[in-house]
N, CA and C atoms as an extended XYZ file, in Angstrom:
585
Properties=species:S:1:pos:R:3:atomname:S:1:resname:S:1:resid:I:1 pbc="F F F"
N         1.052        8.982        3.728 N   UNK     1
C         0.576        7.635        3.502 CA  UNK     1
C         0.340        7.381        2.027 C   UNK     1
N        -0.192        8.367        1.291 N   UNK     2
C        -0.442        8.136       -0.122 CA  UNK     2
C         0.859        7.881       -0.868 C   UNK     2
N         1.975        8.506       -0.416 N   UNK     3
C         3.257        8.304       -1.064 CA  UNK     3
C         3.651        6.831       -1.024 C   UNK     3
N         3.490        6.200        0.135 N   UNK     4
C         3.847        4.794        0.265 CA  UNK     4
C         3.065        3.944       -0.725 C   UNK     4
N         1.776        4.161       -0.781 N   UNK     5
C         0.949        3.367       -1.672 CA  UNK     5
C         1.240        3.686       -3.127 C   UNK     5
N         1.514        4.940       -3.438 N   UNK     6
C         1.812        5.306       -4.806 CA  UNK     6
C         3.125        4.677       -5.255 C   UNK     6
N         4.145        4.743       -4.406 N   UNK     7
C         5.416        4.128       -4.766 CA  UNK     7
C         5.280        2.610       -4.884 C   UNK     7
N         4.532        2.012       -3.969 N   UNK     8
C         4.260        0.581       -4.050 CA  UNK     8
C         3.552        0.272       -5.356 C   UNK     8
N         2.666        1.136       -5.731 N   UNK     9
C         1.838        1.012       -6.918 CA  UNK     9
C         2.655        1.112       -8.200 C   UNK     9
N         3.643        1.953       -8.233 N   UNK    10
C         4.294        2.277       -9.486 CA  UNK    10
C         5.467        1.397       -9.886 C   UNK    10
N         6.395        1.143       -8.991 N   UNK    11
C         7.656        0.562       -9.400 CA  UNK    11
C         7.601       -0.827      -10.008 C   UNK    11
N         7.013       -1.812       -9.363 N   UNK    12
C         7.233       -3.159       -9.872 CA  UNK    12
C         6.434       -3.535      -11.103 C   UNK    12
N         5.513       -2.732      -11.536 N   UNK    13
C         4.560       -3.212      -12.524 CA  UNK    13
C         4.611       -2.515      -13.864 C   UNK    13
N         5.686       -1.817      -14.155 N   UNK    14
C         5.752       -1.104      -15.414 CA  UNK    14
C         6.379       -1.933      -16.523 C   UNK    14
N         6.561       -3.191      -16.310 N   UNK    15
C         7.207       -4.028      -17.302 CA  UNK    15
C         6.214       -4.616      -18.298 C   UNK    15
N         4.942       -4.527      -18.023 N   UNK    16
C         3.949       -5.107      -18.915 CA  UNK    16
C         2.909       -4.070      -19.302 C   UNK    16
N         2.050       -4.463      -20.202 N   UNK    17
C         0.972       -3.557      -20.570 CA  UNK    17
C        -0.167       -3.643      -19.575 C   UNK    17
N        -0.183       -4.633      -18.738 N   UNK    18
C        -1.188       -4.732      -17.687 CA  UNK    18
C        -0.665       -5.673      -16.619 C   UNK    18
N        -0.979       -5.414      -15.352 N   UNK    19
C        -0.502       -6.269      -14.275 CA  UNK    19
C        -1.453       -6.159      -13.112 C   UNK    19
N        -1.452       -7.161      -12.275 N   UNK    20
C        -2.293       -7.130      -11.087 CA  UNK    20
C        -1.547       -7.724       -9.912 C   UNK    20
N        -1.826       -7.214       -8.744 N   UNK    21
C        -1.259       -7.778       -7.521 CA  UNK    21
C        -2.268       -7.610       -6.408 C   UNK    21
N        -2.289       -8.579       -5.520 N   UNK    22
C        -3.078       -8.436       -4.307 CA  UNK    22
C        -2.156       -8.721       -3.140 C   UNK    22
N        -2.093       -7.787       -2.212 N   UNK    23
C        -1.230       -7.956       -1.053 CA  UNK    23
C        -1.887       -7.250        0.120 C   UNK    23
N        -2.102       -7.968        1.200 N   UNK    24
C        -2.871       -7.462        2.323 CA  UNK    24
C        -4.205       -6.970        1.758 C   UNK    24
N        -4.694       -5.826        1.934 N   UNK    25
C        -5.948       -5.406        1.300 CA  UNK    25
C        -5.681       -4.444        0.174 C   UNK    25
N        -4.529       -4.505       -0.404 N   UNK    26
C        -4.203       -3.583       -1.479 CA  UNK    26
C        -4.252       -4.318       -2.804 C   UNK    26
N        -4.842       -3.686       -3.782 N   UNK    27
C        -4.885       -4.254       -5.122 CA  UNK    27
C        -4.405       -3.197       -6.094 C   UNK    27
N        -3.608       -3.626       -7.047 N   UNK    28
C        -3.051       -2.705       -8.014 CA  UNK    28
C        -3.324       -3.256       -9.406 C   UNK    28
N        -3.797       -2.413      -10.295 N   UNK    29
C        -4.009       -2.793      -11.683 CA  UNK    29
C        -3.469       -1.680      -12.556 C   UNK    29
N        -2.653       -2.037      -13.519 N   UNK    30
C        -2.109       -1.046      -14.448 CA  UNK    30
C        -2.462       -1.457      -15.866 C   UNK    30
N        -2.784       -0.499      -16.684 N   UNK    31
C        -3.028       -0.755      -18.100 CA  UNK    31
C        -2.446        0.392      -18.897 C   UNK    31
N        -1.806        0.069      -19.994 N   UNK    32
C        -1.319        1.086      -20.914 CA  UNK    32
C        -1.999        0.847      -22.243 C   UNK    32
N        -2.841        1.778      -22.654 N   UNK    33
C        -3.536        1.697      -23.928 CA  UNK    33
C        -2.955        2.766      -24.835 C   UNK    33
N        -2.281        2.330      -25.903 N   UNK    34
C        -1.642        3.267      -26.828 CA  UNK    34
C        -0.737        4.233      -26.093 C   UNK    34
N        -0.018        3.749      -25.098 N   UNK    35
C         0.921        4.576      -24.360 CA  UNK    35
C         0.292        5.466      -23.315 C   UNK    35
N        -1.031        5.424      -23.190 N   UNK    36
C        -1.723        6.246      -22.207 CA  UNK    36
C        -1.964        5.397      -20.972 C   UNK    36
N        -1.533        5.900      -19.832 N   UNK    37
C        -1.686        5.172      -18.583 CA  UNK    37
C        -3.131        5.222      -18.107 C   UNK    37
N        -3.628        4.064      -17.756 N   UNK    38
C        -4.914        3.962      -17.076 CA  UNK    38
C        -4.701        2.920      -15.987 C   UNK    38
N        -5.099        3.189      -14.786 N   UNK    39
C        -4.874        2.213      -13.746 CA  UNK    39
C        -5.552        2.597      -12.456 C   UNK    39
N        -5.387        1.734      -11.478 N   UNK    40
C        -5.988        2.000      -10.187 CA  UNK    40
C        -5.170        1.330       -9.106 C   UNK    40
N        -5.293        1.828       -7.891 N   UNK    41
C        -4.764        1.110       -6.745 CA  UNK    41
C        -5.642        1.404       -5.555 C   UNK    41
N        -5.551        0.522       -4.573 N   UNK    42
C        -6.403        0.622       -3.394 CA  UNK    42
C        -5.559        0.764       -2.139 C   UNK    42
N        -6.072        1.530       -1.194 N   UNK    43
C        -5.500        1.603        0.143 CA  UNK    43
C        -6.593        1.156        1.108 C   UNK    43
N        -6.325        1.236        2.389 N   UNK    44
C        -7.352        0.904        3.371 CA  UNK    44
C        -8.514        1.890        3.304 C   UNK    44
N        -8.245        3.133        2.885 N   UNK    45
C        -9.262        4.182        2.894 CA  UNK    45
C        -9.952        4.411        1.552 C   UNK    45
N        -9.221        4.242        0.444 N   UNK    46
C        -9.809        4.585       -0.845 CA  UNK    46
C        -9.162        3.823       -1.984 C   UNK    46
N        -9.874        3.818       -3.121 N   UNK    47
C        -9.325        3.357       -4.390 CA  UNK    47
C        -8.971        4.602       -5.176 C   UNK    47
N        -7.896        4.549       -5.909 N   UNK    48
C        -7.505        5.659       -6.756 CA  UNK    48
C        -7.456        5.143       -8.181 C   UNK    48
N        -8.220        5.778       -9.070 N   UNK    49
C        -8.236        5.420      -10.488 CA  UNK    49
C        -7.685        6.585      -11.283 C   UNK    49
N        -6.948        6.273      -12.321 N   UNK    50
C        -6.518        7.295      -13.269 CA  UNK    50
C        -7.044        6.840      -14.621 C   UNK    50
N        -7.998        7.588      -15.145 N   UNK    51
C        -8.539        7.233      -16.445 CA  UNK    51
C        -9.164        8.451      -17.102 C   UNK    51
N        -9.130        8.445      -18.417 N   UNK    52
C        -9.705        9.537      -19.195 CA  UNK    52
C        -9.246       10.899      -18.690 C   UNK    52
N        -7.960       10.978      -18.336 N   UNK    53
C        -7.350       12.238      -17.906 CA  UNK    53
C        -7.965       12.796      -16.623 C   UNK    53
N        -8.516       11.919      -15.800 N   UNK    54
C        -9.053       12.305      -14.498 CA  UNK    54
C        -8.430       11.429      -13.416 C   UNK    54
N        -8.275       12.005      -12.250 N   UNK    55
C        -7.819       11.248      -11.082 CA  UNK    55
C        -9.043       11.088      -10.190 C   UNK    55
N        -9.389        9.830       -9.906 N   UNK    56
C       -10.640        9.525       -9.205 CA  UNK    56
C       -10.330        8.781       -7.913 C   UNK    56
N       -10.802        9.334       -6.805 N   UNK    57
C       -10.667        8.717       -5.484 CA  UNK    57
C       -12.049        8.199       -5.084 C   UNK    57
N       -12.129        6.902       -4.733 N   UNK    58
C       -13.403        6.321       -4.304 CA  UNK    58
C       -13.222        5.755       -2.898 C   UNK    58
N       -14.086        6.182       -1.999 N   UNK    59
C       -14.005        5.723       -0.615 CA  UNK    59
C       -14.283        4.228       -0.536 C   UNK    59
N       -13.552        3.537        0.336 N   UNK    60
C       -13.820        2.122        0.597 CA  UNK    60
C       -14.946        1.939        1.613 C   UNK    60
N       -15.269        2.981        2.361 N   UNK    61
C       -16.256        2.895        3.432 CA  UNK    61
C       -17.623        3.455        3.040 C   UNK    61
N       -17.612        4.456        2.174 N   UNK    62
C       -18.856        5.121        1.790 CA  UNK    62
C       -18.971        5.080        0.269 C   UNK    62
N       -19.973        5.720       -0.248 N   UNK    63
C       -20.124        5.815       -1.704 CA  UNK    63
C       -19.526        7.111       -2.246 C   UNK    63
N       -18.758        7.822       -1.427 N   UNK    64
C       -18.184        9.096       -1.831 CA  UNK    64
C       -17.136        8.909       -2.922 C   UNK    64
N       -17.143        9.859       -3.866 N   UNK    65
C       -16.184        9.866       -4.966 CA  UNK    65
C       -15.659       11.291       -5.133 C   UNK    65
N       -14.344       11.418       -5.213 N   UNK    66
C       -13.691       12.700       -5.467 CA  UNK    66
C       -12.993       12.578       -6.819 C   UNK    66
N       -13.228       13.582       -7.686 N   UNK    67
C       -12.625       13.581       -9.021 CA  UNK    67
C       -11.848       14.880       -9.222 C   UNK    67
N       -10.591       14.732       -9.637 N   UNK    68
C        -9.798       15.875      -10.079 CA  UNK    68
C        -9.871       15.860      -11.598 C   UNK    68
N       -10.524       16.849      -12.163 N   UNK    69
C       -10.768       16.869      -13.603 CA  UNK    69
C        -9.557       17.389      -14.371 C   UNK    69
N        -9.574       17.187      -15.682 N   UNK    70
C        -8.425       17.606      -16.491 CA  UNK    70
C        -8.249       19.119      -16.528 C   UNK    70
N        -9.304       19.871      -16.220 N   UNK    71
C        -9.182       21.331      -16.167 CA  UNK    71
C        -8.939       21.824      -14.740 C   UNK    71
N        -8.458       20.930      -13.877 N   UNK    72
C        -8.087       21.236      -12.490 CA  UNK    72
C        -9.294       21.593      -11.631 C   UNK    72
N       -10.438       21.079      -12.012 N   UNK    73
C       -11.615       21.230      -11.179 CA  UNK    73
C       -11.690       20.102      -10.166 C   UNK    73
N       -12.587       20.235       -9.231 N   UNK    74
C       -12.768       19.222       -8.195 CA  UNK    74
C       -14.255       18.912       -8.069 C   UNK    74
N       -14.575       17.637       -8.174 N   UNK    75
C       -15.949       17.175       -7.997 CA  UNK    75
C       -15.990       16.244       -6.800 C   UNK    75
N       -17.003       16.403       -5.963 N   UNK    76
C       -17.254       15.450       -4.884 CA  UNK    76
C       -18.675       14.964       -5.084 C   UNK    76
N       -18.790       13.665       -5.308 N   UNK    77
C       -20.091       13.045       -5.580 CA  UNK    77
C       -20.828       13.783       -6.706 C   UNK    77
N       -20.098       14.030       -7.788 N   UNK    78
C       -20.608       14.687       -9.004 CA  UNK    78
C       -21.016       16.143       -8.810 C   UNK    78
N       -20.693       16.729       -7.687 N   UNK    79
C       -20.987       18.142       -7.457 CA  UNK    79
C       -19.681       18.933       -7.539 C   UNK    79
N       -19.699       19.960       -8.368 N   UNK    80
C       -18.523       20.806       -8.523 CA  UNK    80
C       -18.273       21.596       -7.241 C   UNK    80
N       -17.031       21.608       -6.815 N   UNK    81
C       -16.631       22.343       -5.614 CA  UNK    81
C       -16.021       23.666       -6.064 C   UNK    81
N       -16.507       24.753       -5.487 N   UNK    82
C       -15.938       26.069       -5.778 CA  UNK    82
C       -14.565       26.164       -5.129 C   UNK    82
N       -13.574       26.442       -5.957 N   UNK    83
C       -12.201       26.556       -5.469 CA  UNK    83
C       -11.699       27.970       -5.696 C   UNK    83
N       -10.908       28.459       -4.743 N   UNK    84
C       -10.239       29.735       -4.977 CA  UNK    84
C        -8.995       29.469       -5.824 C   UNK    84
N        -8.299       30.524       -6.225 N   UNK    85
C        -7.132       30.372       -7.095 CA  UNK    85
C        -6.058       29.472       -6.509 C   UNK    85
N        -5.806       29.624       -5.212 N   UNK    86
C        -4.791       28.810       -4.535 CA  UNK    86
C        -5.175       27.330       -4.559 C   UNK    86
N        -6.424       27.035       -4.279 N   UNK    87
C        -6.891       25.650       -4.269 CA  UNK    87
C        -6.838       25.049       -5.670 C   UNK    87
N        -7.225       25.832       -6.672 N   UNK    88
C        -7.154       25.361       -8.055 CA  UNK    88
C        -5.707       25.067       -8.437 C   UNK    88
N        -4.798       25.945       -8.043 N   UNK    89
C        -3.376       25.723       -8.313 CA  UNK    89
C        -2.893       24.431       -7.664 C   UNK    89
N        -3.353       24.150       -6.447 N   UNK    90
C        -2.948       22.911       -5.770 CA  UNK    90
C        -3.473       21.684       -6.509 C   UNK    90
N        -4.729       21.744       -6.971 N   UNK    91
C        -5.288       20.616       -7.722 CA  UNK    91
C        -4.481       20.418       -9.011 C   UNK    91
N        -4.147       21.498       -9.709 N   UNK    92
C        -3.325       21.411      -10.921 CA  UNK    92
C        -1.953       20.798      -10.617 C   UNK    92
N        -1.333       21.271       -9.554 N   UNK    93
C        -0.023       20.755       -9.174 CA  UNK    93
C        -0.111       19.276       -8.808 C   UNK    93
N        -1.151       18.887       -8.100 N   UNK    94
C        -1.350       17.493       -7.701 CA  UNK    94
C        -1.453       16.614       -8.953 C   UNK    94
N        -2.276       17.056       -9.905 N   UNK    95
C        -2.449       16.289      -11.146 CA  UNK    95
C        -1.129       16.172      -11.899 C   UNK    95
N        -0.432       17.296      -12.061 N   UNK    96
C         0.843       17.283      -12.780 CA  UNK    96
C         1.854       16.376      -12.087 C   UNK    96
N         1.898       16.458      -10.779 N   UNK    97
C         2.833       15.645      -10.011 CA  UNK    97
C         2.486       14.165      -10.118 C   UNK    97
N         1.208       13.838      -10.018 N   UNK    98
C         0.776       12.438      -10.134 CA  UNK    98
C         1.167       11.868      -11.499 C   UNK    98
N         0.833       12.591      -12.558 N   UNK    99
C         1.183       12.121      -13.898 CA  UNK    99
C         2.699       12.099      -14.101 C   UNK    99
N         3.409       13.052      -13.527 N   UNK   100
C         4.864       13.062      -13.619 CA  UNK   100
C         5.477       11.840      -12.949 C   UNK   100
N         4.973       11.494      -11.785 N   UNK   101
C         5.471       10.314      -11.082 CA  UNK   101
C         5.186        9.058      -11.891 C   UNK   101
N         3.988        8.963      -12.429 N   UNK   102
C         3.630        7.792      -13.242 CA  UNK   102
C         4.580        7.675      -14.431 C   UNK   102
N         4.815        8.786      -15.146 N   UNK   103
C         5.703        8.748      -16.312 CA  UNK   103
C         7.131        8.384      -15.927 C   UNK   103
N         7.643        9.019      -14.872 N   UNK   104
C         9.020        8.739      -14.437 CA  UNK   104
C         9.182        7.287      -13.989 C   UNK   104
N         8.212        6.795      -13.245 N   UNK   105
C         8.289        5.418      -12.766 CA  UNK   105
C         8.187        4.425      -13.918 C   UNK   105
N         7.382        4.744      -14.913 N   UNK   106
C         7.285        3.887      -16.103 CA  UNK   106
C         8.648        3.803      -16.785 C   UNK   106
N         9.282        4.971      -16.996 N   UNK   107
C        10.602        4.996      -17.613 CA  UNK   107
C        11.626        4.233      -16.767 C   UNK   107
N        11.556        4.429      -15.460 N   UNK   108
C        12.478        3.739      -14.558 CA  UNK   108
C        12.279        2.227      -14.631 C   UNK   108
N        11.040        1.802      -14.656 N   UNK   109
C        10.763        0.368      -14.735 CA  UNK   109
C        11.282       -0.247      -16.021 C   UNK   109
N        11.094        0.439      -17.127 N   UNK   110
C        11.593       -0.077      -18.410 CA  UNK   110
C        13.117       -0.119      -18.427 C   UNK   110
N        13.744        0.933      -17.909 N   UNK   111
C        15.208        0.952      -17.841 CA  UNK   111
C        15.713       -0.149      -16.908 C   UNK   111
N        15.004       -0.361      -15.801 N   UNK   112
C        15.377       -1.434      -14.871 CA  UNK   112
C        15.277       -2.807      -15.518 C   UNK   112
N        14.268       -2.988      -16.353 N   UNK   113
C        14.120       -4.268      -17.052 CA  UNK   113
C        15.298       -4.493      -17.997 C   UNK   113
N        15.734       -3.421      -18.666 N   UNK   114
C        16.882       -3.544      -19.574 CA  UNK   114
C        18.142       -3.920      -18.812 C   UNK   114
N        18.341       -3.279      -17.652 N   UNK   115
C        19.508       -3.608      -16.830 CA  UNK   115
C        19.422       -5.063      -16.379 C   UNK   115
N        18.235       -5.490      -15.996 N   UNK   116
C        18.056       -6.880      -15.589 CA  UNK   116
C        18.385       -7.865      -16.706 C   UNK   116
N        17.966       -7.542      -17.917 N   UNK   117
C        18.283       -8.405      -19.062 CA  UNK   117
C        19.782       -8.435      -19.331 C   UNK   117
N        20.433       -7.274      -19.189 N   UNK   118
C        21.889       -7.240      -19.367 CA  UNK   118
C        22.581       -8.084      -18.298 C   UNK   118
N        22.053       -8.029      -17.076 N   UNK   119
C        22.618       -8.845      -16.001 CA  UNK   119
C        22.469      -10.331      -16.293 C   UNK   119
N        21.323      -10.702      -16.812 N   UNK   120
C        21.108      -12.109      -17.180 CA  UNK   120
C        22.065      -12.504      -18.297 C   UNK   120
N        22.279      -11.610      -19.253 N   UNK   121
C        23.208      -11.904      -20.351 CA  UNK   121
C        24.625      -12.101      -19.821 C   UNK   121
N        25.013      -11.292      -18.830 N   UNK   122
C        26.343      -11.467      -18.229 CA  UNK   122
C        26.437      -12.834      -17.571 C   UNK   122
N        25.382      -13.228      -16.881 N   UNK   123
C        25.380      -14.550      -16.254 CA  UNK   123
C        25.535      -15.668      -17.276 C   UNK   123
N        24.824      -15.554      -18.387 N   UNK   124
C        24.947      -16.569      -19.446 CA  UNK   124
C        26.332      -16.546      -20.065 C   UNK   124
N        26.876      -15.349      -20.260 N   UNK   125
C        28.226      -15.214      -20.808 CA  UNK   125
C        29.244      -15.863      -19.865 C   UNK   125
N        29.072      -15.629      -18.579 N   UNK   126
C        29.996      -16.218      -17.601 CA  UNK   126
C        29.925      -17.738      -17.644 C   UNK   126
N        28.710      -18.269      -17.734 N   UNK   127
C        28.562      -19.726      -17.790 CA  UNK   127
C        29.202      -20.287      -19.055 C   UNK   127
N        28.997      -19.604      -20.171 N   UNK   128
C        29.583      -20.074      -21.431 CA  UNK   128
C        31.100      -19.905      -21.422 C   UNK   128
N        31.594      -18.874      -20.739 N   UNK   129
C        33.032      -18.613      -20.708 CA  UNK   129
C        33.806      -19.650      -19.912 C   UNK   129
N        33.131      -20.388      -19.085 N   UNK   130
C        33.806      -21.443      -18.316 CA  UNK   130
C        34.473      -22.431      -19.275 C   UNK   130
N        33.855      -22.638      -20.421 N   UNK   131
C        34.418      -23.544      -21.430 CA  UNK   131
C        35.762      -23.013      -21.917 C   UNK   131
N        35.920      -21.674      -21.951 N   UNK   132
C        37.181      -21.073      -22.385 CA  UNK   132
C        38.339      -21.466      -21.474 C   UNK   132
N        38.011      -21.844      -20.230 N   UNK   133
C        39.067      -22.233      -19.296 CA  UNK   133
C        39.812      -23.471      -19.777 C   UNK   133
N        39.189      -24.223      -20.656 N   UNK   134
C        39.834      -25.408      -21.209 CA  UNK   134
C        40.864      -25.052      -22.276 C   UNK   134
N        40.796      -23.836      -22.792 N   UNK   135
C        41.719      -23.393      -23.830 CA  UNK   135
C        43.046      -22.962      -23.215 C   UNK   135
N        44.128      -23.211      -23.903 N   UNK   136
C        45.414      -22.737      -23.389 CA  UNK   136
C        45.486      -21.207      -23.485 C   UNK   136
N        46.097      -20.587      -22.515 N   UNK   137
C        46.279      -19.146      -22.525 CA  UNK   137
C        45.091      -18.370      -21.951 C   UNK   137
N        44.065      -19.061      -21.487 N   UNK   138
C        42.900      -18.390      -20.878 CA  UNK   138
C        42.692      -19.029      -19.516 C   UNK   138
N        42.847      -18.241      -18.479 N   UNK   139
C        42.732      -18.806      -17.134 CA  UNK   139
C        41.636      -18.098      -16.333 C   UNK   139
N        41.539      -18.442      -15.061 N   UNK   140
C        40.502      -17.879      -14.181 CA  UNK   140
C        40.617      -16.355      -14.064 C   UNK   140
N        41.830      -15.831      -14.068 N   UNK   141
C        42.017      -14.384      -13.999 CA  UNK   141
C        41.441      -13.695      -15.231 C   UNK   141
N        41.638      -14.317      -16.397 N   UNK   142
C        41.068      -13.752      -17.627 CA  UNK   142
C        39.543      -13.746      -17.548 C   UNK   142
N        38.977      -14.835      -17.076 N   UNK   143
C        37.524      -14.940      -16.937 CA  UNK   143
C        37.004      -13.882      -15.958 C   UNK   143
N        37.681      -13.761      -14.833 N   UNK   144
C        37.258      -12.787      -13.821 CA  UNK   144
C        37.346      -11.361      -14.364 C   UNK   144
N        38.408      -11.059      -15.104 N   UNK   145
C        38.578       -9.721      -15.678 CA  UNK   145
C        37.459       -9.426      -16.694 C   UNK   145
N        37.137      -10.383      -17.540 N   UNK   146
C        36.072      -10.198      -18.531 CA  UNK   146
C        34.726       -9.913      -17.866 C   UNK   146
N        34.413      -10.690      -16.832 N   UNK   147
C        33.132      -10.536      -16.146 CA  UNK   147
C        33.102       -9.225      -15.358 C   UNK   147
N        34.210       -8.885      -14.710 N   UNK   148
C        34.277       -7.637      -13.937 CA  UNK   148
C        34.047       -6.429      -14.816 C   UNK   148
N        34.642       -6.429      -16.017 N   UNK   149
C        34.476       -5.308      -16.936 CA  UNK   149
C        32.993       -5.118      -17.274 C   UNK   149
N        32.322       -6.208      -17.563 N   UNK   150
C        30.900       -6.126      -17.926 CA  UNK   150
C        30.035       -5.724      -16.726 C   UNK   150
N        30.348       -6.234      -15.560 N   UNK   151
C        29.521       -5.910      -14.391 CA  UNK   151
C        29.736       -4.475      -13.921 C   UNK   151
N        30.925       -3.922      -14.109 N   UNK   152
C        31.168       -2.528      -13.727 CA  UNK   152
C        30.275       -1.589      -14.532 C   UNK   152
N        30.150       -1.840      -15.834 N   UNK   153
C        29.275       -1.016      -16.676 CA  UNK   153
C        27.829       -1.141      -16.202 C   UNK   153
N        27.443       -2.341      -15.845 N   UNK   154
C        26.080       -2.580      -15.384 CA  UNK   154
C        25.827       -1.895      -14.039 C   UNK   154
N        26.821       -1.913      -13.159 N   UNK   155
C        26.683       -1.241      -11.866 CA  UNK   155
C        26.495        0.260      -12.034 C   UNK   155
N        27.179        0.862      -13.001 N   UNK   156
C        27.012        2.293      -13.259 CA  UNK   156
C        25.583        2.591      -13.721 C   UNK   156
N        25.044        1.745      -14.580 N   UNK   157
C        23.662        1.920      -15.027 CA  UNK   157
C        22.699        1.771      -13.848 C   UNK   157
N        22.963        0.803      -12.989 N   UNK   158
C        22.100        0.576      -11.828 CA  UNK   158
C        22.158        1.772      -10.869 C   UNK   158
N        23.321        2.376      -10.716 N   UNK   159
C        23.452        3.561       -9.860 CA  UNK   159
C        22.628        4.723      -10.407 C   UNK   159
N        22.622        4.889      -11.733 N   UNK   160
C        21.802        5.937      -12.353 CA  UNK   160
C        20.322        5.681      -12.073 C   UNK   160
N        19.921        4.423      -12.154 N   UNK   161
C        18.527        4.075      -11.875 CA  UNK   161
C        18.180        4.348      -10.416 C   UNK   161
N        19.109        4.056       -9.528 N   UNK   162
C        18.868        4.309       -8.112 CA  UNK   162
C        18.667        5.805       -7.856 C   UNK   162
N        19.465        6.631       -8.501 N   UNK   163
C        19.316        8.084       -8.354 CA  UNK   163
C        17.957        8.525       -8.882 C   UNK   163
N        17.540        7.951      -10.003 N   UNK   164
C        16.234        8.289      -10.563 CA  UNK   164
C        15.126        7.858       -9.599 C   UNK   164
N        15.290        6.701       -8.983 N   UNK   165
C        14.320        6.240       -7.990 CA  UNK   165
C        14.235        7.170       -6.796 C   UNK   165
N        15.382        7.708       -6.379 N   UNK   166
C        15.392        8.670       -5.267 CA  UNK   166
C        14.672        9.955       -5.660 C   UNK   166
N        14.835       10.373       -6.921 N   UNK   167
C        14.123       11.565       -7.396 CA  UNK   167
C        12.612       11.337       -7.370 C   UNK   167
N        12.198       10.158       -7.766 N   UNK   168
C        10.768        9.833       -7.749 CA  UNK   168
C        10.255        9.796       -6.316 C   UNK   168
N        11.077        9.315       -5.411 N   UNK   169
C        10.676        9.297       -4.007 CA  UNK   169
C        10.469       10.710       -3.469 C   UNK   169
N        11.332       11.642       -3.879 N   UNK   170
C        11.170       13.045       -3.476 CA  UNK   170
C         9.851       13.588       -4.036 C   UNK   170
N         9.555       13.245       -5.286 N   UNK   171
C         8.283       13.656       -5.881 CA  UNK   171
C         7.119       13.073       -5.076 C   UNK   171
N         7.260       11.819       -4.656 N   UNK   172
C         6.227       11.168       -3.847 CA  UNK   172
C         6.041       11.841       -2.501 C   UNK   172
N         7.143       12.269       -1.887 N   UNK   173
C         7.050       13.015       -0.621 CA  UNK   173
C         6.262       14.307       -0.826 C   UNK   173
N         6.565       14.986       -1.917 N   UNK   174
C         5.869       16.241       -2.213 CA  UNK   174
C         4.380       15.974       -2.469 C   UNK   174
N         4.073       14.891       -3.185 N   UNK   175
C         2.678       14.537       -3.439 CA  UNK   175
C         1.952       14.247       -2.132 C   UNK   175
N         2.603       13.563       -1.228 N   UNK   176
C         2.021       13.245        0.077 CA  UNK   176
C         1.709       14.528        0.851 C   UNK   176
N         2.662       15.458        0.846 N   UNK   177
C         2.449       16.748        1.518 CA  UNK   177
C         1.317       17.523        0.857 C   UNK   177
N         1.301       17.513       -0.454 N   UNK   178
C         0.270       18.228       -1.199 CA  UNK   178
C        -1.113       17.633       -0.941 C   UNK   178
N        -1.171       16.311       -0.814 N   UNK   179
C        -2.437       15.635       -0.505 CA  UNK   179
C        -2.984       16.154        0.831 C   UNK   179
N        -2.107       16.200        1.831 N   UNK   180
C        -2.524       16.693        3.149 CA  UNK   180
C        -2.925       18.170        3.088 C   UNK   180
N        -2.181       18.956        2.316 N   UNK   181
C        -2.481       20.376        2.194 CA  UNK   181
C        -3.837       20.590        1.508 C   UNK   181
N        -4.107       19.786        0.477 N   UNK   182
C        -5.410       19.860       -0.191 CA  UNK   182
C        -6.533       19.573        0.791 C   UNK   182
N        -6.358       18.490        1.533 N   UNK   183
C        -7.380       18.081        2.508 CA  UNK   183
C        -7.604       19.179        3.543 C   UNK   183
N        -6.526       19.786        4.007 N   UNK   184
C        -6.651       20.821        5.038 CA  UNK   184
C        -7.234       22.130        4.505 C   UNK   184
N        -7.003       22.431        3.233 N   UNK   185
C        -7.448       23.733        2.717 CA  UNK   185
C        -8.820       23.693        2.044 C   UNK   185
N        -9.324       22.504        1.753 N   UNK   186
C       -10.644       22.401        1.123 CA  UNK   186
C       -11.575       21.705        2.110 C   UNK   186
N       -12.452       22.459        2.757 N   UNK   187
C       -13.298       21.913        3.825 CA  UNK   187
C       -14.116       20.678        3.388 C   UNK   187
N       -14.565       20.680        2.148 N   UNK   188
C       -15.366       19.536        1.678 CA  UNK   188
C       -14.551       18.234        1.650 C   UNK   188
N       -13.249       18.333        1.379 N   UNK   189
C       -12.393       17.148        1.421 CA  UNK   189
C       -12.144       16.698        2.850 C   UNK   189
N       -11.926       17.666        3.735 N   UNK   190
C       -11.677       17.358        5.134 CA  UNK   190
C       -12.902       16.683        5.767 C   UNK   190
N       -14.106       17.141        5.388 N   UNK   191
C       -15.336       16.572        5.934 CA  UNK   191
C       -15.515       15.103        5.566 C   UNK   191
N       -14.933       14.695        4.467 N   UNK   192
C       -15.073       13.297        4.043 CA  UNK   192
C       -14.435       12.330        5.048 C   UNK   192
N       -13.338       12.752        5.650 N   UNK   193
C       -12.688       11.919        6.655 CA  UNK   193
C       -11.729       10.889        6.078 C   UNK   193
N       -12.007       10.339        4.926 N   UNK   194
C       -11.174        9.271        4.356 CA  UNK   194
C       -10.155        9.781        3.331 C   UNK   194
N       -10.336       10.995        2.842 N   UNK   195
C        -9.466       11.493        1.763 CA  UNK   195
C        -8.073       11.754        2.283 C   UNK   195
């Protein structure tokens, strides 16, 4: 479930330095300060904040707060949770994966915006090229060939972006599995019920 919300959270909003959306009971806010991601999103069960190099989960039902610290520690309601080596490794992996997904999705969003601008430019070029049809020696086939050449290059770029999106989705699947594994292996997280 977290994968769905994370992917929903990441893709459409990397085009600006800050964005907001409200849809059903989900709210997403993104901010980039000096290239550092800070943001939050909400699910039915919790809000997730990323700030000051910490990942913070806040329950929507209770006052419970879970924090994954930058040194791969785990706090629940400001109390440090004793983790064994395996659990610490999972928290580290979760943090790395979360930040990796955020970075990859940011890059994908920016690249997608560039492709979109190129597509708009092709549309404007096509509209302007209609005037060329009035010139002798330039016909509809010439216009179609010119536009096809430009759109083929754009389609190749879009295919690369699609592959990158699929890679991010695989990362999201792994994050979702890791979230469940964390919950199952750390009794204090499982006791919360909402994590």
